[in-house]
C-alpha positions, 0 to 999 in steps of 0.5 A: 286703896287702904281698907279697915278691918276691926278685930275684937280680942278676947283671949290673952294669947292673942292680946300678947301677940298684938303687944309684942314689939319688934324694936321700939316702934312696931308690933309683931303684926305691924312689922309683918304687915310692913314687910309684906307691903314692901314685897308688894311694892317690889312686885309691882316693880316686876321683881320675880323673887318678890312674886314667889315669896308673896305666893309662899307667904300666902300658902303658909297663911292658908295652910295654918288658917285651914288648921286653926279652922279645923280645930275650931270645928273639932272643938265645937263638935266635942263640946256639943257631944259632951253637953249635947248642945253648943252653949251661947257664951259671951267672951269679954272683949279685952281690946278692940283693934282696927287694922288697915289693909291694902292687899289680899295678904294683909287681909289674910294676916288679919283674918289669921289672927282673928281666927286664932283668937276664936280658936283659943276661945273655943279651946277654953270652952272645951276645957270648961266643958271637960272635953280634955282628959288631961290639962297637958292636952289643952295647953299642948294644942293651944301652944302648938297653934300659938307657936305656929302663928308666932313663927310664921309672923316671925319668918315674914319679918326676917325677910332681909331686903338688903340682900333681896335680889333685884331681878326683874322679868327682863333679867329672868327671861334673858337669863342675864348675868344679874339673874345668873348671880342671883341664882348663886345666893337665892336659887332659881325661879321655877317657871311653873311657880312664877306662872302660878304667881302672876296669875294669882289673885293675891299678887299685883296685877300685870297689864294685859300686855305684860301678862300675855308676854310673860305667860308666853315666855313661861310656857316655852320655859316649862316646855323646854325644861320638860323635854330635858 
């Protein structure tokens, strides 16, 4: 089921991210959301590489989100130290956008951009409050975070599904010729990472039977690797 999330864009930096086009049809965020949706569909078909990649994207989003939130917290602290209180500032909204999401990673991307917008707003307020000793400090921090957001979205978009390995659980657990061939170009699937992925709340659900069978197989693989 698709749900909706509304975002109020307050800063030019976020506005530009929303307006960058990939090709002629999709914006940067739309293209990233499309890639994630495609990965989800592959994972629903029990593609082991799709599970691993979804977990990597989720980890990248969480790491960047934590960094952004830490900068928001730091900006608030520095402003309060400078002016003894947090001023109630109303930032004009440049545009309101509504995005549909159908999985946790979609929601994470939306939250990431909303937090980025909030972060830039607080950095601008910090600059106005004379927190930064030099303008280079303000622009350097803002641009560093913006580049990380852009890079994360771009890396998601660069996922090449034409070369994506079509390896399901049976291929993987049987270590058949299809999986062995995929390993040459895409590397081995770490059983511990796959174990974490199929138990994660951010990846597609397996049936109870599938989950029990997969967990049993993966535990054996991890145990065998630890014996080597």
